[in-house]
C-alpha positions as CSV (number, residue, x, y, z in Angstrom):
1,M,52.7,54.3,-69.6
2,I,54.1,55.7,-67.6
3,I,54.5,54.8,-64.2
4,K,56.2,56.5,-61.5
5,S,56.6,55.1,-57.7
6,Q,56.2,57.3,-54.9
7,Q,59.6,58.0,-54.6
8,Q,60.1,59.7,-57.4
9,I,56.8,61.5,-57.0
10,L,57.4,62.9,-54.4
11,G,61.0,63.8,-55.1
12,K,63.2,61.3,-53.0
13,E,64.7,57.9,-52.6
14,F,64.2,56.2,-49.7
15,D,66.9,53.0,-48.5
16,G,65.0,50.4,-47.2
17,E,68.0,49.6,-45.2
18,K,68.9,52.6,-43.8
19,L,65.4,52.9,-42.8
20,K,65.4,49.8,-40.8
21,K,69.1,50.1,-39.2
22,K,67.0,53.8,-37.8
23,A,64.4,51.8,-36.8
24,E,66.1,50.2,-35.5
25,L,68.8,52.8,-33.1
26,W,65.2,54.6,-32.3
27,E,63.8,51.6,-30.5
28,K,67.7,50.9,-28.3
29,Q,67.5,54.1,-27.3
30,L,63.2,53.8,-26.4
31,Q,65.0,50.6,-24.3
32,E,67.6,52.3,-22.9
33,E,65.5,55.7,-21.4
34,K,63.0,53.1,-20.4
35,A,65.6,50.7,-18.3
36,K,66.9,54.4,-17.0
37,L,63.4,55.2,-15.6
38,Q,62.9,51.8,-14.2
39,R,66.9,52.9,-12.1
40,Q,65.7,55.2,-11.3
41,R,62.8,54.3,-9.6
42,D,64.7,51.5,-8.2
43,R,66.9,53.9,-7.0
44,E,64.0,56.1,-4.9
45,A,61.9,53.4,-3.8
46,A,66.1,51.7,-1.8
47,R,67.1,55.1,-0.7
48,V,66.7,54.0,3.1
49,D,70.3,53.7,4.8
50,I,69.9,50.9,7.8
51,I,71.8,51.9,10.7
52,L,72.1,49.1,13.9
53,Q,74.6,50.2,16.8
54,P,75.4,48.9,19.6
55,S,74.0,50.8,22.9
56,K,73.6,49.3,26.7
57,G,73.4,46.8,25.6
58,Q,70.4,47.4,22.8
59,L,70.8,47.4,19.2
60,I,69.6,50.8,18.9
61,L,68.0,50.5,15.2
62,T,68.1,54.6,12.9
63,M,66.7,55.0,10.0
64,V,67.2,57.7,7.4
65,F,64.8,58.6,5.0
66,K,64.0,60.6,1.8
67,P,62.4,61.1,-0.2
68,K,59.3,62.0,1.8
69,E,56.7,59.9,-0.2
70,I,57.2,56.3,-1.4
71,C,55.4,53.0,-0.5
72,W,58.5,50.8,1.5
73,P,58.6,47.6,2.3
74,S,56.5,46.1,4.4
75,W,59.5,45.1,6.5
76,V,61.2,48.6,7.0
77,L,57.4,49.8,7.9
78,Q,56.8,47.7,11.0
79,V,60.5,47.3,12.3
80,V,59.7,51.3,12.3
81,A,56.4,51.1,13.8
82,K,58.0,48.4,16.4
83,R,60.7,50.6,17.6
84,K,58.3,53.8,17.6
85,E,56.2,52.2,20.1
86,E,59.2,50.3,21.8
87,N,60.1,53.7,22.2
88,M,57.3,55.7,23.6
89,A,55.9,52.5,26.1
90,R,59.2,53.4,28.1
91,S,58.9,56.4,27.7
92,I,55.1,56.1,29.8
93,T,56.4,57.2,33.7
94,Y,55.1,58.1,36.6
95,I,55.6,60.9,39.0
96,T,54.4,62.4,41.9
97,G,52.8,65.4,43.1
98,S,55.2,67.0,44.8
99,Q,57.4,66.4,41.5
100,L,55.0,67.2,39.3
101,F,55.0,70.7,42.0
102,S,58.2,72.1,40.9
103,L,57.8,71.0,37.4
104,K,54.2,71.7,36.2
105,R,55.3,76.0,35.5
106,H,57.2,75.0,33.1
107,P,56.4,75.8,29.6
108,N,57.3,71.8,27.9
109,I,54.8,70.8,30.8
110,A,51.1,69.7,30.3
111,I,48.6,67.7,32.3
112,V,45.8,66.3,31.6
113,D,43.0,65.9,33.1
114,V,40.8,62.1,31.8
115,R,38.6,62.3,34.7
116,D,35.2,62.6,33.6
117,D,31.6,64.9,35.7
118,E,33.3,64.8,39.1
119,R,36.0,67.5,36.9
120,S,33.0,69.5,37.4
121,Y,32.2,69.8,41.1
122,D,35.6,68.3,42.5
123,G,38.4,70.6,40.6
124,H,40.9,70.0,38.9
125,I,44.8,70.7,38.9
126,A,45.5,74.2,37.9
127,G,46.1,75.3,34.2
128,S,45.1,71.8,33.1
129,L,43.6,70.7,30.5
130,H,40.4,67.9,30.6
131,F,40.2,65.6,28.0
132,A,37.4,62.8,29.6
133,S,38.0,59.1,29.2
134,D,34.7,58.5,28.1
135,T,35.5,60.6,24.6
136,F,39.6,60.3,24.7
137,I,40.7,58.1,21.2
138,D,37.9,60.8,19.6
139,K,39.8,63.4,20.9
140,M,43.0,62.4,20.7
141,P,44.7,64.7,17.1
142,S,43.0,68.0,19.5
143,L,44.9,66.6,22.6
144,I,47.5,66.8,20.0
145,Q,46.9,70.6,18.8
146,A,46.5,71.8,22.4
147,A,49.4,70.3,24.1
148,N,51.5,72.4,20.7
149,G,54.9,73.1,21.7
150,K,54.8,70.8,24.6
151,D,57.6,67.9,25.1
152,T,56.0,66.1,28.4
153,L,52.2,65.4,29.2
154,V,51.4,64.5,32.8
155,F,47.9,61.8,32.6
156,H,46.0,61.6,35.4
157,C,41.8,60.6,36.9
158,A,40.6,60.5,40.5
159,L,43.0,57.5,41.5
160,S,45.5,57.4,38.5
161,Q,44.7,53.3,38.6
162,V,42.9,52.8,35.5
163,R,41.7,55.8,33.4
164,G,44.9,58.2,33.4
165,P,47.1,55.0,33.1
166,K,44.9,53.4,30.0
167,C,44.9,57.5,28.9
168,A,48.5,57.3,29.0
169,R,48.4,54.7,26.7
170,R,45.9,55.1,24.6
171,L,48.3,58.4,23.1
172,G,51.1,56.5,23.3
173,E,50.3,54.0,20.5
174,Y,48.8,56.5,18.5
175,L,51.3,58.5,18.1
176,A,53.7,55.3,17.8
177,E,51.6,54.4,14.6
178,S,51.6,57.8,13.7
179,K,53.3,58.9,10.7
180,D,53.9,62.7,12.5
181,D,56.5,64.0,14.6
182,V,54.0,66.4,17.1
183,G,57.1,66.6,19.6
184,I,55.6,64.3,22.7
185,K,58.1,62.5,23.3
186,N,57.2,61.8,27.5
187,I,54.4,60.7,28.4
188,M,53.7,60.4,33.0
189,V,51.2,59.6,35.2
190,L,50.8,61.5,38.3
191,E,50.2,59.0,41.4
192,R,47.5,58.8,43.4
193,G,46.1,61.3,40.4
194,F,43.8,64.3,41.5
195,N,42.7,63.2,45.3
196,G,46.0,62.6,46.4
197,W,47.2,65.9,44.7
198,E,44.8,68.0,46.4
199,A,44.7,65.5,49.9
200,S,48.8,67.0,50.2
201,G,47.3,71.1,50.0
202,S,48.3,71.5,46.8
203,P,46.8,74.7,44.3
204,V,43.6,73.3,42.8
205,C,41.0,75.1,40.5
206,H,37.2,75.7,40.6
207,C,37.1,77.8,36.7
208,A,34.5,76.0,34.1
209,E,36.7,75.9,31.4
210,V,38.4,73.1,29.4
211,F,41.4,74.8,29.0
212,C,42.5,76.3,32.5
213,K,44.5,79.1,32.7
214,G,46.0,77.8,35.5
215,H,43.4,80.4,38.6
216,T,44.7,78.8,42.1
217,E,43.1,78.5,45.2
218,Q,44.2,76.4,48.0
219,A,42.4,73.1,48.6
């Protein structure tokens, strides 16, 4: 009886040592490829430039993010959020009625009336947007959309002592937490509110539109 091996049947001779070396080479190449992919991931995750620059007695932190979607370390997110919040908090200032009157026709300014029902019977500043304080938090995305193209928002209520400043701060906090740059750079509050504006003889409107088109009549 003649017994042939599988190698002989196939007409090939296999060198076990050679196969072993090939397997080792393939394994090495696989490990190198895995290491290369991991290095690429590490570079993407670390692709952030942090620059600290002194300016007017303060350290200004500048961060440049190159990839669009990266899971940043928590400390990076905390620093960015804190800087945005501080910058937005500093931008909330007060403006007088006379200053607003001279600037209100500027295309980059929007006036936000946060009074509630009294707007409908007391009138309002011509050209203002109405976002009542009792539903303001839920309507902030709508406000941002309505103020598209504006970089300065001026808030007011009746006297600008409670509702106006409160809503202005809430919007500032909302923008600080947002990852999107909506273009709003300054948040202001009108001194003395609508009552002071009307008492000074500045123009008011009595239309029923939420987004007043600016039809005016003297108070």
